[in-house]
N, C-alpha and C positions, 0 to 999 in steps of 0.2 A: 764432062765438068758440064757442058751445056744441057745436056737429057737431062743429067741426076737432080739441076735445081727443079724442072716440073714435076717431077715425080717426088721429091723432096715437098712440096709447097700443097702437092694433092696427098700425102701421106697426114702433113698436118694441120689438112680442112678434116680429114677424114677422125681423124686424132680426136679435134674439138668438135665434131658434130656428135663423137660416142662420149664424151664425156659430161656434155650438155645433155644428151638423151639420159646417159646416168646418174644426171642430177634430179631432172626432170621426172624421174622414173623413183628416184629417192623420195623427192616430194608428194609424189603419190601413195607410197607406202607408208608414210606418216602420219601416224592418228592426229584426228581434230585433238588440239588441249580441252575441248567442249564436246561432253557427253550424252546422250538421254536427256536430253531438255524436255519439258514439260510444261507448259501452261493450263493451268486453272483458272476458270472465271475471264475467259478468251474477251467473250462479248462484257461488258459489264457498267456499270452507274454510278457516276465519283457521290451524284445528289440524293440516292433511291435510299439513305439510311436503313441499310441491309443488309443481309451478309453475302450482296454480290457487289459489295462498295469497292469492291480493288480488285484487281490481276496481281496473280501469283505465278512467279517463273520458278522454276527449279531445275538443276542441272548438275551434271559430275563433272568435277576440275581434276584434272589428271594429274597436274603440278601444283604447290601453292604456288601462287603468284601475289603481286598486288593487281587488281582487279576495277575499271572503272566500266560501269554498267549506264548507259544515257539513252534515255527514249527519243527517237526520233524520228519526226514526222517522212512519209512517201517519198518526200525532195530531197531527204537528210538532215533537214533541217532538226538544231537539239531541242529538246522541249525541256527536259529535268534529269538531273542526273541523281538515279537511286543509289548508288554507291560508289565508294572509290575510298579503299583500303585492302589491307592485305588479306589473304582469302586461307585456310589450308586446303590440302587436295581434299577432293569427296564431298557431301551434297552442298550446295550451294540454293538457298533462297530468297529471296526477290521478291517483291514487292512496290507496286505502282499506285496510288492513291486516285490517279487523272486529272491531277494538277500538273501545272507547269511549275518553273525556278519561280514565277511570281505570286507562288500560293492562288492564280486564278483556274478553275475547271478547265479544262481540255478543251478543244472545241468535238466534234461527234463527226467519228471517221476511224481510221484503220492509225495503227503506232507499232511500230517495231524496237526492239531493243541491242542498242550497239554494243559488242563488250570491246575495253581494250586492253591486253594484259602487260604488263608494262616489263618484266621479263624477257617476255618473248618476243616483245617487239613486235605486237601481231591483234591485230583488229579483224573483231569480226562482228557481222549483224545477223542477226539468227533470226530466221526464216516467217517464224511463228507471227500471228500478228497480236494485236491487242486493242480491242476496239471498246472506244469511248461512246455511249448511246445514252443521252438526259432525257430525249422528248420522248415522252410514253406515247403509246398507239389507242388512241380515242377507240370509244365504244359507245353505240350504239341500242337503247332498249327496242325492238322491235313490238313484240304485241307477249303478250302474258295471259293464258287461258289453263285451267277454269277461271275464274274469279270468285265460284265460290266452291269448295273443296272441305272433305272430310278422310280423310288419313284412319281409317276405321276398319282397313284388313278386309272390304268386302267388293273389291275388285272396281271399285267406280267412285270416279274422279277424287284418288288414292291419293295424289299431289298435283302442282301446279307449275305448268313448263313454262319458264322468258327463255324469248328466241331475240336473238344479238344479233350484229355484224361491226366486227373491229377492221382498222384500219393497221396492219402488219400483224406478225404475228405475236397474239398474245393469249393468256387464258382468263376466263372471265371468273369475278367475285361476287359471290350473287351477299348481297345484304339484305336485311328484313329490320327496319323502323331504326336502320342506322348500325347494328351489329351484323359480323360478316358471318354465314350460316355456312355457306360453300364454295368449292374452289374446284373450276373444272377444267378443262385438257384443252391444251395449247391449240389452237390454231388458228389457219391465215384468213380468212374471210368472214366468218361466225358460224354461227349453232345454235344451241341451246342447252341449258340447264335446268335443273327442276329444286324444289323444294317441296318436302316430304313433311313440312308442320312442325318441324325441330331444328337441334341444333344437338351436337354431339350426342344423339342419343334419346336425350330427352325431348318431350311433346310439349309443344306448346299451347296454352288454354284456348278455346273458342274463342272470336274474337277479330277484329278491323286487323289486316297489319298493312305494310306498305316495303312493295318489292323495288329493289335498284339494283345497278350494276356498277363494278369497276372492272378497268382492266388493267393486268398485270402485264408484262409482257418479258423477254427472256434476260434481260438487262435486271431487273427489280424494279423497274419505272411504275407509278401507280394511275390514272388516271384520275380524273375526279371523277364523283359519282354520277349518273344517269337521271333522268328523270324518274321518278317513283310510282309504280302503279298499286293500288287497292287489290287487296284481296281479302276474302272473307272463309276463317277457317270456324267448320260449323260442322257438328257432330247431329244434334238434337236440340231443336229449339220448336220451343211452341208459341204459339199467336197471341193467347193473353195467359195470364200468368193467375190472374183472377177472374174466375165464372158467376154470375148473378143469375139462378136458373130458377124455375118453380118446381115445387114438389111433382115428379113423375114426369117432367117435359122432357122433351128431345133437346138435344143441343149438339152444337160442332166444335170439336176442337181442331182448329188450321194446324198441321206438323208441316216440319221443315227439315229436312231430311234424304238423302240419295238411299236410304235401306230402303228394300222392295213392301219388306213390310214393318207393322212396329205392335209392341206388348201395351195393352194398360191393364190397371189395377183400381178400381172405386169402390169402396165400403164389401170390401170380401169377392165382388163379382171381379171377372178378368175377358178376355180375349185379346183379338187383334183386328187390324184394320192397314188401311193401305197409307200410302206416304204424303199422301195432301192434307187428310182430313180424317179425324175420328168423329163417327156420328153414337151420340151415347144417349141412356136414358136416368134423370136423374133421380136419385133416390127421393121415395114419396116423403119424406120424413124430414123437417123442417133440420137444419144444422148446418156444418162445416163441414166436408170434408176435402180429403188429399187424392186428388187425380194422380197417377204415378205412370210414366212413359217412355217405354226402353226400346231404346232399338240399338244392334250389334255393340252392344254392352254398354251403353250409353245412359242415362235416365234423366229424366226432367220430371221438375214435380208443379203442377197446376193448384189452386185451392178453388175449390167448388162449394160458393156458397146459396143452399137451398134456404128459400125463405116464400111464406105466400103473398 
């Protein structure tokens, strides 16, 4: 009998260990009550007034249960309960607007979602992070060139290049006279963006325009406008619109264009000239004549007044 007791004790311990092992392995094989978790807008801004203003969490619930979903800090402190009711099995979709239980905007940083299932007496913290970002990246306009351009498809000075730097990952937004005309790619440090003299395929008329930038980060925050820089959109310009000359006298007309040559027409006579100035001879008969000047498909008209 004395020998039998130790044997029974060992057998009991082995049996208990086996049972515990079986329970543990059974728990390992049990499927999670929540599966296929997906978070849209993991990085978002509650103050951007944009489509990226809230986080969306989707998952599949294997069995119906009363679910309490609470946003928590990395330290585990409660921020806001975004759901507390019964859900049927299947797809569950939850939203968090980035605010706490008092309605205040949560501080910038990562958060997680804690799910408690009442029927199962089980609490699960999802591994996915929900990151609030309310401070926009800053952008600085560095250089603008050329300051005079003509998008007339002749391969010279077709567009303006705006160089910039940013603090944090963001994309540049280009504004002309306060209206957005372009949106660049995301960059971490800076780069350049071009303006081709138009918006949505429509060309702007010749004139002086003021270019400035804003930065849009991945959360949807947009920075204030930078300083502006003036550029001149010009196809063809004449130095004077009215010229007074003597009959038969030679005169010059200043021409501003980046075309290599320009064409002119005056009282039935025509010719070509350089892009800086046209040197012509006035008609011999006094009168008022129109001078037509054309370059790369763009024209200007000047009045030539011939008098004694």
